[in-house]
DOLUM-354898 format. One line per 3 residues: number of its first residue (from 0); for each residue x, y, z of N, C-alpha, C, CB. Coordinates in steps of 0.1 Angstrom, whole numbers, plus 5000, padded with zeros to 4 digits. Glycine has a CB too. Layout:
NUM) X,Y,Z,X,Y,Z,X,Y,Z,X,Y,Z ~ ...
END
This chain:
0) 5201,5050,4972,5187,5048,4968,5184,5058,4956,5177,5052,4979 ~ 5175,5053,4947,5171,5061,4935,5164,5074,4940,5162,5053,4926 ~ 5163,5084,4930,5156,5096,4933,5142,5093,4937,5157,5106,4921
3) 5136,5102,4945,5122,5100,4949,5112,5104,4938,5119,5109,4962 ~ 5102,5095,4937,5090,5099,4929,5080,5106,4937,5084,5086,4922 ~ 5078,5102,4949,5068,5107,4958,5075,5111,4972,5056,5098,4960
6) 5073,5123,4976,5078,5127,4990,5065,5131,4998,5088,5139,4988 ~ 5063,5124,5009,5052,5126,5018,5058,5132,5031,5043,5114,5021 ~ 5053,5144,5035,5058,5150,5046,5047,5156,5055,5068,5162,5042
9) 5048,5152,5068,5038,5157,5078,5024,5154,5075,5040,5172,5079 ~ 5021,5143,5069,5007,5139,5065,4999,5136,5077,5007,5128,5054 ~ 4989,5144,5080,4979,5141,5091,4965,5141,5085,4980,5152,5102
12) 4957,5131,5089,4944,5129,5085,4935,5128,5097,4942,5117,5075 ~ 4925,5137,5098,4915,5137,5109,4901,5134,5104,4916,5150,5117 ~ 4893,5127,5112,4880,5123,5108,4870,5125,5119,4879,5109,5103
15) 4858,5128,5116,4847,5130,5126,4841,5116,5128,4836,5140,5121 ~ 4840,5113,5141,4834,5100,5145,4824,5103,5157,4844,5090,5149 ~ 4816,5093,5161,4807,5095,5172,4815,5096,5185,4797,5083,5172
18) 4827,5090,5185,4835,5091,5198,4844,5103,5198,4844,5078,5198 ~ 4843,5112,5188,4851,5124,5188,4860,5124,5176,4860,5125,5200 ~ 4870,5134,5175,4878,5135,5164,4889,5123,5164,4885,5148,5164
21) 4890,5117,5152,4899,5106,5151,4912,5110,5144,4893,5094,5143 ~ 4923,5106,5149,4936,5109,5143,4941,5097,5135,4947,5114,5154 ~ 4938,5096,5123,4940,5084,5115,4955,5084,5110,4931,5083,5103
24) 4960,5095,5106,4974,5096,5103,4980,5108,5111,4977,5098,5088 ~ 4991,5106,5117,4996,5115,5127,5010,5122,5123,4998,5109,5141 ~ 5010,5129,5112,5023,5135,5108,5032,5126,5102,5029,5142,5120
27) 5027,5118,5092,5035,5107,5086,5045,5113,5076,5026,5097,5079 ~ 5057,5107,5076,5068,5111,5066,5072,5098,5059,5080,5117,5073 ~ 5073,5099,5045,5075,5087,5037,5080,5091,5023,5062,5078,5036
30) 5089,5083,5018,5094,5085,5004,5092,5072,4996,5109,5089,5004 ~ 5087,5074,4984,5086,5063,4974,5096,5066,4963,5071,5062,4968 ~ 5106,5057,4962,5117,5058,4952,5112,5056,4938,5128,5049,4956
33) 5118,5063,4929,5115,5062,4915,5119,5048,4910,5121,5073,4906 ~ 5110,5040,4904,5113,5027,4898,5115,5016,4909,5126,5028,4890 ~ 5110,5019,4921,5112,5009,4932,5098,5005,4938,5120,5015,4943
36) 5098,4993,4944,5086,4989,4950,5087,4990,4965,5083,4974,4947 ~ 5078,4998,4971,5078,5000,4986,5067,4992,4992,5075,5015,4989 ~ 5071,4983,5002,5062,4976,5010,5058,4983,5022,5068,4962,5014
39) 5045,4983,5025,5039,4991,5036,5032,4980,5045,5029,5002,5032 ~ 5037,4978,5057,5031,4968,5066,5027,4974,5079,5041,4957,5068 ~ 5019,4966,5086,5014,4971,5099,5001,4964,5102,5013,4986,5100
42) 4997,4964,5115,4984,4958,5119,4972,4966,5113,4983,4958,5134 ~ 4961,4960,5113,4948,4966,5109,4947,4979,5118,4936,4957,5110 ~ 4943,4990,5112,4941,5002,5119,4954,5011,5120,4937,4999,5133
45) 4965,5006,5113,4977,5014,5114,4977,5026,5104,4989,5005,5111 ~ 4967,5026,5095,4966,5037,5086,4971,5034,5071,4974,5049,5091 ~ 4974,5022,5068,4979,5018,5055,4969,5022,5044,4982,5003,5055
48) 4957,5017,5045,4947,5020,5034,4944,5035,5033,4935,5012,5037 ~ 4944,5042,5045,4941,5056,5044,4953,5063,5037,4940,5062,5059 ~ 4965,5059,5038,4976,5064,5031,4974,5063,5016,4989,5058,5035
51) 4969,5051,5012,4966,5048,4997,4955,5057,4993,4962,5034,4995 ~ 4945,5059,5001,4934,5068,4997,4938,5083,4996,4923,5067,5008 ~ 4948,5087,5004,4953,5100,5003,4961,5102,4990,4963,5103,5015
54) 4968,5092,4986,4976,5093,4973,4966,5094,4961,4985,5081,4972 ~ 4955,5087,4963,4945,5088,4952,4935,5100,4954,4937,5075,4951 ~ 4936,5106,4965,4926,5117,4969,4912,5111,4968,4928,5129,4959
57) 4910,5099,4974,4896,5093,4974,4894,5090,4989,4896,5080,4966 ~ 4890,5100,4997,4888,5099,5011,4873,5099,5014,4896,5110,5019 ~ 4869,5092,5025,4855,5092,5029,4850,5106,5033,4852,5082,5040
60) 4837,5107,5033,4830,5120,5036,4832,5125,5050,4816,5119,5033 ~ 4836,5116,5059,4837,5121,5073,4851,5126,5076,4834,5109,5083 ~ 4860,5127,5066,4873,5133,5069,4871,5148,5071,4883,5130,5057
63) 4876,5152,5082,4874,5167,5086,4886,5175,5082,4871,5168,5100 ~ 4898,5169,5082,4910,5177,5080,4922,5169,5074,4915,5184,5093 ~ 4929,5174,5064,4941,5168,5059,4951,5178,5058,4938,5161,5044
66) 4963,5175,5064,4974,5184,5065,4987,5178,5060,4976,5189,5080 ~ 4997,5186,5057,5009,5181,5052,5010,5182,5037,5011,5167,5056 ~ 5019,5174,5030,5021,5175,5016,5023,5161,5010,5032,5184,5013
69) 5019,5159,4998,5022,5147,4990,5027,5152,4977,5010,5137,4988 ~ 5040,5153,4975,5046,5159,4963,5051,5148,4954,5058,5168,4967 ~ 5045,5147,4942,5049,5138,4932,5054,5145,4919,5036,5128,4928
72) 5066,5143,4916,5072,5150,4905,5070,5165,4905,5066,5144,4892 ~ 5072,5170,4917,5071,5185,4919,5057,5190,4921,5077,5191,4908 ~ 5047,5182,4921,5033,5187,4922,5028,5182,4935,5024,5182,4910
75) 5022,5191,4944,5016,5187,4956,5002,5182,4953,5016,5198,4967 ~ 4999,5169,4954,4986,5164,4951,4975,5169,4960,4986,5149,4952 ~ 4979,5173,4972,4969,5178,4982,4964,5192,4978,4974,5178,4996
78) 4971,5199,4969,4968,5212,4966,4960,5213,4952,4980,5221,4965 ~ 4958,5201,4946,4951,5201,4933,4936,5202,4935,4955,5189,4925 ~ 4929,5208,4926,4914,5208,4926,4909,5195,4921,4909,5220,4918
81) 4896,5192,4923,4890,5179,4918,4893,5176,4904,4876,5179,4921 ~ 4891,5186,4895,4893,5183,4880,4908,5180,4877,4889,5195,4872 ~ 4917,5188,4884,4931,5186,4881,4936,5172,4887,4940,5197,4888
84) 4930,5168,4898,4934,5155,4904,4929,5144,4896,4929,5154,4918 ~ 4917,5146,4890,4911,5135,4881,4921,5132,4869,4898,5140,4876 ~ 4929,5142,4865,4938,5140,4854,4950,5131,4858,4943,5153,4849
87) 4953,5131,4871,4963,5122,4876,4958,5108,4879,4969,5128,4889 ~ 4946,5108,4885,4940,5095,4889,4936,5087,4876,4928,5097,4898 ~ 4941,5075,4875,4938,5067,4863,4947,5069,4852,4924,5069,4859
90) 4956,5079,4853,4966,5081,4843,4980,5079,4849,4964,5095,4837 ~ 4984,5088,4857,4997,5087,4863,4997,5078,4876,5003,5101,4866 ~ 4986,5077,4882,4984,5069,4894,4973,5059,4892,4981,5078,4907
93) 4975,5046,4894,4965,5036,4893,4966,5027,4905,4968,5027,4880 ~ 4955,5019,4907,4954,5011,4919,4948,4997,4917,4945,5019,4929 ~ 4953,4988,4925,4947,4975,4926,4941,4973,4940,4958,4963,4923
96) 4928,4971,4941,4922,4971,4954,4920,4957,4959,4908,4978,4953 ~ 4916,4957,4972,4915,4944,4979,4906,4934,4973,4912,4947,4994 ~ 4894,4939,4970,4883,4930,4966,4880,4932,4951,4870,4932,4975
99) 4883,4923,4942,4881,4926,4928,4866,4927,4924,4888,4915,4920 ~ 4858,4920,4932,4843,4920,4929,4837,4934,4931,4836,4910,4938 ~ 4842,4941,4941,4837,4955,4943,4844,4965,4934,4838,4959,4958
102) 4856,4961,4929,4863,4970,4920,4858,4970,4906,4878,4967,4920 ~ 4850,4960,4902,4845,4959,4889,4830,4961,4889,4848,4945,4883 ~ 4824,4968,4879,4810,4970,4878,4803,4958,4872,4807,4983,4869
105) 4794,4952,4880,4788,4939,4875,4779,4941,4863,4779,4933,4886 ~ 4776,4953,4859,4767,4955,4847,4775,4956,4834,4760,4968,4849 ~ 4788,4956,4835,4796,4957,4823,4806,4946,4821,4804,4970,4823
108) 4809,4942,4808,4818,4931,4805,4832,4935,4808,4816,4927,4791 ~ 4841,4925,4809,4855,4927,4811,4860,4936,4800,4863,4914,4811 ~ 4856,4934,4787,4860,4942,4776,4857,4957,4777,4855,4937,4763
111) 4844,4959,4782,4840,4973,4784,4849,4980,4795,4825,4974,4788 ~ 4852,4973,4805,4860,4979,4816,4874,4983,4810,4862,4969,4827 ~ 4880,4974,4803,4893,4976,4798,4894,4987,4787,4900,4963,4793
114) 4884,4986,4778,4883,4996,4767,4881,5010,4772,4872,4992,4757 ~ 4872,5011,4782,4869,5025,4788,4882,5030,4795,4858,5024,4798 ~ 4889,5022,4802,4901,5027,4808,4911,5031,4798,4907,5016,4818
117) 4913,5023,4788,4923,5026,4778,4920,5038,4770,4924,5014,4768 ~ 4907,5040,4766,4904,5052,4758,4903,5065,4766,4890,5050,4751 ~ 4902,5063,4779,4903,5075,4788,4917,5079,4789,4897,5073,4802
120) 4926,5069,4790,4940,5072,4791,4946,5076,4778,4948,5060,4796 ~ 4942,5070,4767,4947,5073,4753,4935,5077,4744,4955,5061,4747 ~ 4931,5090,4745,4919,5094,4738,4919,5092,4723,4917,5109,4740
123) 4930,5091,4716,4931,5089,4702,4930,5075,4698,4944,5095,4697 ~ 4929,5066,4708,4929,5052,4705,4915,5048,4700,4933,5043,4717 ~ 4914,5041,4688,4901,5036,4683,4896,5025,4692,4903,5032,4668
126) 4883,5022,4690,4878,5011,4698,4884,4998,4694,4862,5010,4696 ~ 4886,4996,4681,4892,4983,4677,4906,4981,4682,4893,4983,4662 ~ 4914,4992,4682,4928,4992,4687,4928,4989,4702,4935,5005,4684
129) 4918,4996,4709,4916,4994,4724,4913,4979,4727,4906,5003,4729 ~ 4904,4973,4719,4901,4959,4721,4913,4950,4719,4889,4955,4712 ~ 4920,4953,4709,4932,4945,4707,4942,4946,4718,4939,4949,4693
132) 4944,4958,4723,4953,4961,4734,4948,4954,4747,4955,4976,4737 ~ 4934,4955,4749,4928,4948,4761,4930,4933,4760,4913,4951,4761 ~ 4929,4927,4749,4931,4913,4747,4946,4909,4751,4928,4908,4733
135) 4955,4917,4746,4969,4915,4749,4972,4916,4764,4978,4925,4741 ~ 4965,4926,4770,4968,4928,4785,4963,4916,4793,4961,4940,4790 ~ 4951,4910,4788,4946,4898,4795,4956,4886,4794,4932,4894,4790
138) 4962,4885,4782,4972,4875,4780,4984,4877,4789,4976,4874,4765 ~ 4988,4890,4790,4999,4894,4798,4998,4889,4813,5002,4908,4798 ~ 4985,4891,4818,4983,4887,4832,4978,4873,4834,4972,4896,4838
141) 4980,4865,4823,4978,4850,4825,4963,4845,4824,4984,4846,4837 ~ 4955,4853,4818,4941,4848,4816,4939,4840,4803,4931,4861,4816 ~ 4935,4828,4804,4934,4819,4792,4922,4824,4783,4932,4805,4796
144) 4924,4821,4771,4913,4825,4761,4908,4839,4762,4901,4815,4762 ~ 4917,4849,4761,4914,4863,4762,4902,4868,4754,4926,4872,4759 ~ 4900,4864,4741,4889,4869,4734,4875,4866,4740,4889,4863,4720
147) 4874,4854,4745,4861,4851,4751,4859,4857,4765,4859,4835,4753 ~ 4870,4860,4772,4869,4866,4785,4865,4881,4784,4883,4865,4792 ~ 4868,4887,4772,4864,4901,4770,4849,4902,4770,4870,4906,4757
150) 4842,4892,4766,4827,4892,4766,4821,4888,4779,4822,4884,4755 ~ 4829,4883,4789,4824,4878,4801,4821,4890,4811,4834,4868,4808 ~ 4811,4887,4820,4808,4897,4831,4816,4892,4843,4793,4897,4834
153) 4818,4902,4852,4827,4898,4864,4822,4886,4872,4827,4910,4874 ~ 4808,4884,4873,4804,4873,4881,4806,4859,4874,4788,4874,4884 ~ 4810,4860,4861,4813,4847,4854,4827,4843,4856,4810,4849,4840
156) 4835,4851,4863,4849,4848,4865,4852,4844,4879,4858,4860,4861 ~ 4862,4836,4882,4866,4833,4895,4873,4845,4902,4876,4821,4896 ~ 4874,4845,4915,4881,4856,4922,4895,4859,4917,4882,4853,4937
159) 4902,4848,4914,4916,4850,4909,4916,4857,4895,4923,4837,4909 ~ 4906,4853,4887,4905,4859,4873,4901,4873,4874,4895,4851,4865 ~ 4892,4876,4883,4887,4890,4885,4899,4899,4889,4876,4891,4895
162) 4907,4894,4899,4919,4902,4903,4929,4904,4892,4926,4895,4915 ~ 4930,4894,4883,4939,4895,4872,4934,4906,4862,4940,4882,4864 ~ 4920,4907,4861,4914,4917,4853,4917,4931,4858,4899,4915,4851
165) 4916,4932,4872,4919,4945,4878,4934,4949,4876,4915,4944,4893 ~ 4943,4939,4877,4957,4942,4875,4959,4946,4861,4965,4929,4878 ~ 4952,4940,4851,4954,4944,4837,4949,4958,4835,4946,4934,4828
168) 4938,4962,4841,4933,4975,4840,4943,4986,4845,4919,4977,4848 ~ 4949,4982,4857,4958,4992,4863,4971,4993,4854,4962,4987,4877 ~ 4976,4982,4849,4988,4983,4841,4986,4989,4827,4994,4969,4840
171) 4974,4988,4822,4971,4992,4809,4973,5008,4807,4957,4989,4804 ~ 4971,5015,4818,4973,5030,4817,4987,5034,4819,4965,5036,4828 ~ 4996,5024,4820,5011,5027,4821,5014,5038,4832,5016,5031,4808
174) 5009,5035,4844,5011,5046,4855,5025,5047,4859,5002,5042,4867 ~ 5028,5059,4865,5041,5062,4871,5041,5056,4885,5044,5077,4872 ~ 5029,5055,4891,5028,5050,4905,5016,5040,4905,5026,5061,4915
177) 5019,5028,4909,5008,5018,4911,5006,5014,4926,5012,5005,4903 ~ 4994,5016,4930,4991,5013,4944,4984,4999,4945,4982,5024,4950 ~ 4990,4990,4952,4984,4977,4954,4980,4975,4969,4994,4965,4950
180) 4967,4977,4972,4962,4977,4985,4957,4963,4989,4951,4987,4987 ~ 4966,4955,4995,4964,4942,4999,4956,4934,4988,4955,4941,5012 ~ 4963,4933,4977,4956,4927,4965,4953,4912,4966,4964,4929,4953
183) 4958,4905,4976,4955,4891,4977,4946,4887,4989,4968,4883,4979 ~ 4941,4898,4996,4934,4895,5009,4921,4887,5006,4930,4908,5016 ~ 4914,4890,4996,4901,4884,4993,4902,4870,4986,4892,4893,4985
186) 4914,4865,4984,4916,4853,4977,4921,4841,4986,4927,4855,4966 ~ 4918,4829,4981,4922,4818,4989,4937,4816,4987,4915,4805,4985 ~ 4943,4807,4995,4958,4806,4996,4964,4802,4982,4962,4796,5006
189) 4957,4793,4975,4963,4788,4962,4963,4800,4952,4955,4776,4957 ~ 4952,4807,4951,4950,4818,4942,4960,4829,4946,4936,4823,4940 ~ 4961,4831,4959,4970,4842,4964,4984,4839,4959,4970,4842,4979
192) 4989,4827,4959,5002,4823,4955,5004,4826,4940,5005,4809,4958 ~ 4993,4824,4932,4994,4827,4918,4995,4842,4915,4981,4821,4911 ~ 4987,4850,4923,4987,4864,4921,5001,4870,4925,4976,4871,4929
195) 5006,4865,4936,5020,4869,4940,5030,4866,4929,5024,4862,4954 ~ 5029,4854,4924,5038,4850,4913,5036,4860,4901,5036,4836,4909 ~ 5024,4863,4898,5021,4873,4887,5027,4886,4890,5006,4874,4885
198) 5026,4891,4902,5031,4904,4905,5047,4904,4905,5027,4908,4920 ~ 5052,4893,4908,5067,4891,4908,5072,4892,4893,5071,4878,4914 ~ 5064,4886,4884,5068,4886,4870,5066,4900,4864,5060,4876,4862
201) 5055,4907,4868,5052,4920,4863,5063,4930,4867,5038,4925,4868 ~ 5068,4929,4879,5077,4938,4884,5090,4939,4876,5081,4935,4899 ~ 5093,4928,4869,5105,4928,4860,5103,4937,4848,5108,4914,4856
204) 5090,4939,4844,5087,4947,4832,5081,4961,4835,5078,4939,4822 ~ 5077,4963,4847,5070,4975,4851,5081,4986,4854,5061,4973,4863 ~ 5080,4997,4847,5090,5007,4848,5087,5017,4859,5092,5014,4835
207) 5075,5017,4864,5071,5027,4874,5074,5023,4888,5056,5030,4872 ~ 5069,5030,4897,5070,5027,4912,5057,5021,4917,5073,5040,4920 ~ 5059,5013,4927,5047,5006,4933,5047,5007,4948,5047,4991,4929
210) 5036,5010,4954,5034,5009,4968,5025,4996,4971,5027,5022,4974 ~ 5031,4986,4978,5025,4973,4980,5021,4972,4995,5034,4962,4976 ~ 5008,4973,4998,5003,4973,5011,4999,4959,5015,4991,4982,5013
213) 5004,4954,5026,5001,4940,5030,5003,4938,5045,5011,4931,5023 ~ 4996,4927,5050,4999,4923,5064,5010,4912,5064,4986,4916,5070 ~ 5014,4907,5052,5022,4895,5051,5037,4899,5049,5017,4886,5040
216) 5045,4898,5059,5059,4902,5057,5066,4893,5047,5066,4901,5070 ~ 5062,4880,5046,5068,4871,5036,5066,4876,5022,5062,4857,5037 ~ 5054,4881,5019,5051,4887,5005,5059,4899,5003,5036,4890,5004
219) 5060,4907,5013,5068,4920,5011,5083,4917,5009,5066,4929,5024 ~ 5088,4907,5016,5102,4903,5015,5105,4898,5001,5106,4892,5025 ~ 5095,4891,4995,5096,4886,4981,5096,4896,4970,5086,4875,4979
222) 5087,4906,4972,5084,4916,4962,5091,4929,4962,5069,4918,4961 ~ 5094,4934,4975,5096,4948,4976,5111,4952,4978,5089,4953,4988 ~ 5115,4963,4972,5129,4968,4974,5130,4975,4988,5132,4978,4963
225) 5120,4983,4991,5121,4991,5004,5109,4987,5013,5120,5006,5001 ~ 5110,4990,5026,5100,4986,5035,5097,4998,5044,5104,4974,5043 ~ 5084,5000,5047,5079,5010,5056,5070,5003,5066,5071,5021,5049
228) 5073,5004,5079,5065,4998,5089,5056,5009,5096,5074,4991,5100 ~ 5043,5007,5096,5034,5017,5101,5027,5012,5114,5023,5021,5091 ~ 5025,5021,5124,5019,5018,5136,5011,5030,5141,5029,5013,5147
231) 4998,5029,5144,4991,5040,5149,4991,5052,5141,4996,5043,5163 ~ 4992,5051,5128,4991,5063,5119,5005,5070,5117,4982,5073,5125 ~ 5015,5063,5121,5029,5068,5119,5038,5058,5113,5035,5072,5133
234) 5048,5062,5106,5059,5054,5101,5069,5052,5113,5066,5059,5088 ~ 5071,5040,5118,5080,5038,5129,5094,5032,5124,5074,5028,5139 ~ 5094,5027,5112,5107,5022,5107,5106,5022,5092,5111,5009,5113
237) 5117,5025,5085,5118,5024,5070,5132,5021,5066,5112,5037,5064 ~ 5134,5016,5054,5147,5013,5048,5146,5002,5038,5157,5009,5060 ~ 5158,4998,5033,5158,4986,5023,5152,4974,5030,5172,4983,5019
240) 5144,4967,5023,5136,4955,5029,5145,4945,5035,5128,4949,5018 ~ 5155,4941,5028,5164,4930,5033,5171,4935,5046,5175,4927,5023 ~ 5175,4947,5047,5182,4952,5059,5173,4953,5071,5189,4966,5056
243) 5160,4958,5068,5151,4960,5079,5147,4946,5085,5138,4967,5074 ~ 5144,4937,5076,5139,4924,5081,5151,4916,5088,5133,4916,5070 ~ 5163,4918,5083,5174,4911,5089,5178,4916,5103,5186,4911,5080
246) 5177,4930,5104,5181,4936,5117,5172,4948,5120,5196,4940,5116 ~ 5160,4945,5125,5150,4956,5127,5156,4965,5138,5137,4951,5132 ~ 5152,4979,5137,5157,4988,5147,5146,4994,5155,5164,5000,5140
249) 5134,4989,5153,5122,4993,5162,5116,4981,5168,5112,5001,5153 ~ 5112,4982,5181,5106,4970,5188,5093,4965,5181,5103,4973,5202 ~ 5086,4974,5174,5074,4969,5168,5077,4961,5156,5065,4981,5164
252) 5087,4965,5148,5091,4956,5137,5095,4943,5141,5102,4963,5129 ~ 5103,4942,5152,5108,4930,5158,5096,4921,5162,5117,4932,5170 ~ 5086,4928,5168,5074,4920,5173,5066,4915,5161,5065,4930,5181
255) 5065,4922,5150,5058,4917,5138,5065,4905,5133,5057,4928,5127 ~ 5078,4905,5132,5086,4894,5127,5084,4882,5136,5101,4897,5126 ~ 5084,4884,5149,5082,4873,5158,5068,4866,5157,5083,4877,5173
258) 5058,4874,5152,5045,4869,5150,5043,4861,5137,5035,4880,5150 ~ 5053,4862,5128,5052,4855,5115,5052,4840,5117,5063,4859,5105 ~ 5044,4833,5110,5043,4818,5111,5052,4812,5100,5028,4813,5110
261) 5061,4804,5103,5069,4797,5094,5065,4782,5092,5084,4798,5098 ~ 5069,4776,5081,5066,4762,5079,5072,4754,5089,5070,4758,5065 ~ 5065,4745,5095,5070,4736,5106,5069,4741,5120,5084,4734,5103
264) 5063,4754,5121,5062,4759,5135,5051,4751,5142,5057,4774,5134 ~ 5054,4749,5155,5044,4742,5164,5043,4750,5177,5049,4728,5167 ~ 5033,4747,5185,5031,4754,5197,5022,4766,5196,5044,4758,5203
267) 5022,4774,5206,5013,4786,5206,5018,4797,5197,5012,4791,5221 ~ 5008,4804,5191,5012,4815,5182,5017,4827,5190,5000,4819,5173 ~ 5027,4834,5185,5032,4846,5192,5022,4857,5189,5046,4849,5188
270) 5019,4865,5199,5011,4877,5197,5018,4889,5204,4997,4875,5203 ~ 5013,4901,5200,5018,4913,5206,5008,4917,5217,5020,4925,5196 ~ 5012,4917,5230,5002,4921,5240,4997,4935,5239,5009,4920,5254
273) 4985,4937,5244,4979,4950,5243,4972,4953,5230,4989,4961,5246 ~ 4968,4966,5228,4961,4969,5216,4966,4983,5211,4946,4971,5219 ~ 4964,4985,5198,4968,4997,5191,4960,5009,5198,4965,4997,5176
276) 4966,5020,5202,4958,5031,5208,4946,5035,5200,4968,5043,5211 ~ 4935,5038,5206,4923,5043,5198,4927,5055,5190,4912,5046,5207 ~ 4921,5056,5178,4924,5067,5169,4919,5080,5175,4917,5065,5155
279) 4911,5080,5185,4906,5092,5191,4915,5097,5203,4892,5090,5196 ~ 4925,5088,5206,4934,5092,5218,4944,5102,5214,4941,5079,5223 ~ 4947,5111,5223,4958,5120,5222,4970,5114,5228,4955,5134,5228
282) 4980,5109,5220,4992,5102,5225,5003,5112,5227,4996,5091,5216 ~ 5008,5113,5239,5019,5123,5242,5033,5117,5240,5018,5128,5256 ~ 5035,5104,5245,5048,5098,5243,5049,5089,5231,5051,5089,5256
285) 5058,5080,5231,5059,5071,5220,5046,5063,5218,5071,5061,5222 ~ 5042,5062,5206,5028,5056,5203,5028,5041,5206,5024,5059,5189 ~ 5040,5035,5206,5041,5020,5209,5044,5017,5224,5052,5014,5200
288) 5045,5028,5232,5050,5026,5246,5042,5017,5254,5051,5039,5253 ~ 5028,5017,5252,5019,5009,5260,5021,4994,5257,5005,5013,5258 ~ 5027,4990,5246,5029,4976,5243,5043,4972,5242,5022,4974,5229
291) 5052,4981,5244,5067,4978,5242,5073,4972,5255,5074,4991,5239 ~ 5080,4961,5254,5087,4955,5265,5099,4962,5270,5090,4940,5262 ~ 5103,4972,5262,5116,4979,5265,5113,4994,5269,5125,4979,5253
294) 5101,4997,5272,5097,5011,5275,5105,5017,5287,5082,5013,5278 ~ 5109,5029,5286,5117,5036,5296,5112,5050,5297,5133,5037,5292 ~ 5115,5058,5308,5110,5071,5310,5112,5080,5298,5117,5077,5322
297) 5123,5079,5291,5126,5087,5279,5116,5085,5268,5140,5084,5274 ~ 5110,5073,5268,5100,5070,5258,5087,5078,5260,5097,5055,5257 ~ 5084,5082,5272,5072,5089,5275,5073,5104,5274,5068,5085,5289
300) 5084,5109,5270,5086,5124,5270,5080,5130,5257,5101,5127,5270 ~ 5078,5121,5247,5072,5126,5234,5075,5116,5224,5079,5140,5230 ~ 5067,5117,5212,5069,5108,5201,5083,5109,5195,5058,5110,5191
303) 5091,5099,5195,5105,5100,5190,5104,5103,5175,5113,5087,5192 ~ 5113,5111,5170,5113,5114,5155,5118,5102,5148,5122,5127,5152 ~ 5115,5102,5135,5120,5092,5126,5134,5096,5122,5111,5090,5113
306) 5144,5090,5129,5158,5094,5128,5166,5083,5121,5164,5097,5142 ~ 5178,5087,5116,5187,5078,5109,5193,5068,5119,5198,5086,5102 ~ 5192,5055,5115,5198,5045,5123,5208,5036,5114,5187,5036,5129
309) 5212,5042,5103,5221,5035,5094,5219,5039,5080,5219,5020,5095 ~ 5227,5034,5070,5226,5038,5056,5211,5036,5051,5235,5030,5048 ~ 5205,5047,5047,5192,5047,5041,5181,5041,5050,5192,5039,5028
312) 5184,5041,5063,5175,5035,5073,5171,5045,5084,5181,5023,5080 ~ 5158,5045,5088,5153,5054,5098,5144,5046,5108,5146,5066,5092 ~ 5144,5050,5120,5135,5044,5130,5131,5054,5140,5142,5032,5137
315) 5119,5053,5146,5114,5062,5156,5114,5055,5169,5099,5066,5152 ~ 5127,5054,5175,5128,5047,5188,5141,5053,5194,5130,5032,5186 ~ 5139,5058,5206,5151,5064,5213,5160,5054,5218,5146,5073,5224
318) 5156,5041,5219,5165,5031,5224,5169,5020,5214,5158,5024,5236 ~ 5168,5024,5201,5170,5014,5191,5184,5007,5191,5168,5020,5177 ~ 5194,5015,5195,5207,5009,5196,5210,5002,5209,5218,5020,5193
321) 5202,5005,5219,5204,4999,5232,5199,4985,5233,5197,5007,5243 ~ 5187,4983,5227,5180,4971,5230,5180,4961,5218,5166,4974,5233 ~ 5184,4965,5206,5183,4956,5195,5197,4954,5190,5174,4963,5183
324) 5201,4941,5188,5214,4937,5184,5217,4942,5170,5216,4922,5184
END
């Protein structure tokens, strides 16, 4: 595997809620390789979007405590002050969010959005040069008639066009790390396929690293070099995407694969019995134990560490070699 761009160690995030203190991330360990695309999958509530928010240092006001480290190129992002972090955000780290309508300001044109981003990233760039570069970026992401689109407001564009604008904004700053937080969730199936195709073409020219967050294992298999499976605020399995999907070493990964719908499938949909433990719960054993068909007394002794289960692969299961072929 290539050298790491980002090393996340012991990342814990706690929040104040009416039901008590919530454990959103529970000592998460993760590596993002330099020049690689990492897919992050898991059910809703597994902590995927919170992880992205930590990388951007854009956490909600009810967060009470953040522990651990996020080291990018030798700098711990969690130790930076607000002004120093602002220099990373939108320059070395950029993001594509779920809903392009809320990511764009309805009061400004597409051109204003792109020019503002470009001139913040490249202060010496003239407005004319920024407009020319913005037009070129719209063409790169497949938006027809870029000059007229620069004068359009977000509400005048379709959902797919808006998402292409957001992608153009993120790529225009030439980030070292691009976060894509379920970028196709708000789109219909046809437009989703177009955006996935666009991301696939972009990855061939994008020199930085990407964290691609998704519910869809098929998209991750198509786009990502590495895979991280999250459950209950923890990484339960990680490794090269092809190897993990071909031979999962954690029962939760296996269960997610069984739930995937393939073309031609008939009959009842497969589901995972039970529910993700509440974020307010103090879990003593394996966090997946209440839903795992292979649970044993050893699983209840404590949360298994994320241990090596093969070349560049790790899994948090004490029975991974017993129960999985």
